[in-house]
N, C-alpha and C positions, 0 to 999 in steps of 0.2 A: 390456403395461400399456394399461387401456381410457382411450380420450379421454373427457375430463368437460367439461362446459359452464363456461365463464368466467362467473362471476355480478357478481365484482368484482374489483379489484386486489387482490392478496395481498401486496403490496410495503410496508412499513411506511415511508411516506414521512417521518414525523417524525423517524425515527432516522436517515435518510441525511441528511435537512436540517440535523442537529445537526453532521454532519461534513464538510460541504461549505464550503470556504473561502469568505470573504465576496467574493473578487474572482471566484469562478465562481458566485454565485448565481443570476444571470441565466440561464446556461446550464443551470443544475440545473430553474430554474423553467419554462424553455423544454421541457426533456426531459419534465417532469413534466405539463405540458399537453399534450404529444402523446400520452403514454401514456394519460393521463384520456380523451382525445378516443377514441383506438382501444377502450377499455374501454366506454365509452358508446356507441359504434356496436354492439360485438359485442353488448351486452345488449340493444339496441333490435330486434336480427333476431330472428325466431321459432326456436325450439329446433328444431323439425322442418319440413320443408317441407309447403307448404299442401296438404291433401287435395282431390283432384279426383273429381268426380262422373262416372265413366267411362260409367255405363250413359247419362247425357244425351247424351254425345259419340256412344254406340254408336247412339242412337237419331237423332242428326241426320246423321251421317255415312254416305254411301252404301256404304261399304267398312268394316265391322265389324272385319276383319282388320288394317287400319292402325291402329285403335283400341286394339286388342289388342296390337300390337307397340309402339306409343307407352306403354301402360300397363306391359308388361313392362320396357321399357326405362328408364322413370320409377322404376319400385318398386326396380329393382335397382342404381339410381345411389346410390352413396355418395360422399359427399366424402371425401377422404383427408386425414387430419390428420397431421401430423408426428409420428414417433415420437420419445419421449423419450428422446434418447441423450446427453444433456448433464448431466441429476442425478446420474448417478453420479459423473461426472467432476467436477463442483463438489463433492460430498460428500468425494471423495478430495482435492481441493486445499484443501478447508476444514479437513481432519485434518490434512494436512501443515502449513498455516498455524497452526493452533493449536499442534501440537508445536513448531513454530519460535518462537512467541511465550512458549510455556512455556521452551524453553531460554534464549532471549534473555533472559527474566526472571531465571532462575538465574546466568547469567553476570553480568547487570547487578547482581544483589545479591552475586555473590562481589568484583566491581569496587567496589562500593559500601564492603563490609567492609573491602577492603584500602585505598580511599583514607580511610576513617574512622581506620583506624590510621595512616595515614601523616599524617594531619592532626593527630591526637593528638601524635604525636612532635613536629610543628613548634609546636603549642601549649605543649608541656613544655619545649622548649629556650629557649636564651638568645635574645632578639629580634636579628635578623643585624647591625643597626646596631651593638649594642654588644659584638659578638664580637671577639676577637683574633684575629690571623693563625693562630694555632695551633687555636683552636676551629674557625674556617672550614674549616681542613685537615682537622680531625676529622670534622666534620659533612659535608662536602661535599669528599672526597678528588679528586674528578673536576674539580671547578673551582678547586681550591686552587691557589695560585702555587708551584710547586717551585722554589725559590731555590738548591738544590742541585745538580740536574742542569741546569736551565734558568732561569739567572738573568735578572731583567729589572729594568727602570729606573723610578722612579718617574714618571709616575703608573701604570705598568704597562699601557701601550696598546700593543697588538700592532704596530701600524703603526710607532710610536716605536722600540719594541725592535728590531724589523727592520731599521729603518734605522740605529740606532745598532751593531748587530752587524754590518751590512754595513761601517760605516766603520770598527769594530775591525777587521774582517778585512783591510781595506784597509793598515792601519798608521795610520790617523789617530786622532785624539783629539777629544773634544769639550769 
C-alpha cells in the first residue's frame, strides 16, 4: 500500500464525543488536543525535502566527488513509512463485532417477546394479594406451601417451622 500524506485528521471526533461518559470527558479532550497538535505539526512540514543547488556546491567545494557522493546519498534517502498491517485486522474485528451486535439484538428480541408474554400472563391473572392458597399453588407451584407432604405452621416462617419440627421430634409440644 502506497503511503500518502496526511492532510487532516480523518477521525470523527463529534461521534466519539457523543459516546464518552461524562466522567471521562477531561481525558478525552486531552487526547483530542494531543492528536490535533500532532496533525498540525505534520501538516506544517513540507511534503518533500528541500531542493539543493548541487551545481553551486560543486563550484565552491574543491573536491566535486564529495558533493556527488552527498547528492547521491541525499537523493536516494527515503523516509521509511510504517506499513499498514492493522487496517485489515480492524476490519475483521469490526465485522465480528457487527455480527455479535446482530446476534445480541436477535437474542434480546427473543427475550423481549418471552418477557412480554410472561407480563401478559401476570396482567391477566388474579392479583396476588387476592388469591386463595389453591390459586397460589396453581399459578406458582414451586413457591406454594405443600401442606400434605411438608406441613407448616402459621405464619409459615421457615425458621419457626424448623424449630417446631425439632421440638416435635424431641417429643415436646407447644
